PATI-224927 format. One record per residue (C-alpha): x, y, z. Coordinates in steps of 0.001 Angstrom, whole numbers. Example, Ala and Ser with C-alpha at 12.3 -4.5 7.8 and 13.67 -1.06 7.14 Angstrom:
2
<r X="12300" Y="-4500" Z="7800"/>
<r X="13670" Y="-1060" Z="7140"/>
# end
This chain:
83
<r X="-23232" Y="-33089" Z="48639"/>
<r X="-21787" Y="-35654" Z="46249"/>
<r X="-24023" Y="-36557" Z="43334"/>
<r X="-22993" Y="-39567" Z="40971"/>
<r X="-25918" Y="-39480" Z="38325"/>
<r X="-26226" Y="-41927" Z="35500"/>
<r X="-28197" Y="-39469" Z="33469"/>
<r X="-27254" Y="-35605" Z="33698"/>
<r X="-30359" Y="-34611" Z="31814"/>
<r X="-32916" Y="-35889" Z="34200"/>
<r X="-35230" Y="-33163" Z="35267"/>
<r X="-35152" Y="-34144" Z="38913"/>
<r X="-31520" Y="-33787" Z="38969"/>
<r X="-31664" Y="-30609" Z="37379"/>
<r X="-34120" Y="-29504" Z="40045"/>
<r X="-32025" Y="-30764" Z="42916"/>
<r X="-29033" Y="-28806" Z="41569"/>
<r X="-31201" Y="-25577" Z="41176"/>
<r X="-32608" Y="-25978" Z="44736"/>
<r X="-29168" Y="-26503" Z="45908"/>
<r X="-27839" Y="-23194" Z="44518"/>
<r X="-24367" Y="-24259" Z="44320"/>
<r X="-21598" Y="-21762" Z="44245"/>
<r X="-19178" Y="-24309" Z="42356"/>
<r X="-19799" Y="-27596" Z="40838"/>
<r X="-16768" Y="-29975" Z="40355"/>
<r X="-17144" Y="-32773" Z="38094"/>
<r X="-15174" Y="-35783" Z="37029"/>
<r X="-15979" Y="-38264" Z="34123"/>
<r X="-18317" Y="-35514" Z="32582"/>
<r X="-17383" Y="-32706" Z="30049"/>
<r X="-19262" Y="-29923" Z="28851"/>
<r X="-21322" Y="-31594" Z="26110"/>
<r X="-22851" Y="-33880" Z="28862"/>
<r X="-23624" Y="-30927" Z="31287"/>
<r X="-25471" Y="-28580" Z="29063"/>
<r X="-25604" Y="-24793" Z="29115"/>
<r X="-28083" Y="-24646" Z="31852"/>
<r X="-26027" Y="-26552" Z="34661"/>
<r X="-22741" Y="-24468" Z="33467"/>
<r X="-24351" Y="-21356" Z="34062"/>
<r X="-26049" Y="-22356" Z="37590"/>
<r X="-23052" Y="-21906" Z="40001"/>
<r X="-21935" Y="-18412" Z="40370"/>
<r X="-18162" Y="-19684" Z="40502"/>
<r X="-18663" Y="-21964" Z="37427"/>
<r X="-18069" Y="-25633" Z="36908"/>
<r X="-14230" Y="-27230" Z="37098"/>
<r X="-13674" Y="-30671" Z="35516"/>
<r X="-10795" Y="-32874" Z="36816"/>
<r X="-9162" Y="-35173" Z="34205"/>
<r X="-6727" Y="-37639" Z="35642"/>
<r X="-3993" Y="-36989" Z="33229"/>
<r X="-1586" Y="-34252" Z="31965"/>
<r X="-3771" Y="-33089" Z="28743"/>
<r X="-3777" Y="-33496" Z="25828"/>
<r X="-1286" Y="-36395" Z="26052"/>
<r X="-3797" Y="-38865" Z="27518"/>
<r X="-7243" Y="-37844" Z="26434"/>
<r X="-10332" Y="-40073" Z="26458"/>
<r X="-11702" Y="-42878" Z="28596"/>
<r X="-8448" Y="-44509" Z="29917"/>
<r X="-5694" Y="-41939" Z="30615"/>
<r X="-4327" Y="-43859" Z="33695"/>
<r X="-4031" Y="-47169" Z="32029"/>
<r X="-2458" Y="-45467" Z="28935"/>
<r X="93" Y="-43765" Z="31131"/>
<r X="1206" Y="-46934" Z="33024"/>
<r X="1161" Y="-49241" Z="29801"/>
<r X="3488" Y="-46406" Z="28317"/>
<r X="5945" Y="-46311" Z="31182"/>
<r X="5180" Y="-42602" Z="31922"/>
<r X="7375" Y="-41530" Z="34868"/>
<r X="5203" Y="-38521" Z="35683"/>
<r X="1746" Y="-37785" Z="35386"/>
<r X="-1047" Y="-35667" Z="37132"/>
<r X="-4615" Y="-34037" Z="37111"/>
<r X="-5732" Y="-31485" Z="34484"/>
<r X="-8228" Y="-29147" Z="36107"/>
<r X="-10347" Y="-27380" Z="33375"/>
<r X="-12822" Y="-24352" Z="33861"/>
<r X="-15816" Y="-25310" Z="31861"/>
<r X="-17761" Y="-22629" Z="30225"/>
# end
């Protein structure tokens, strides 16, 4: 199931995730402060965050445009285990 919630604090969303009992949650565009400790502890294999850059060089909301504007020859995706 793919969810794209606007607000991660909604009780209905938290109920949906608890009822789904996921083994793993993969997120993009959300970090630990947005997920909260309850959601981080929910899946038995944890949560992974995908960030479209080779951190820490292009942190923030626009890593792809930043890499393009700076003429980077190489870029990638960083996978972070959230806890």
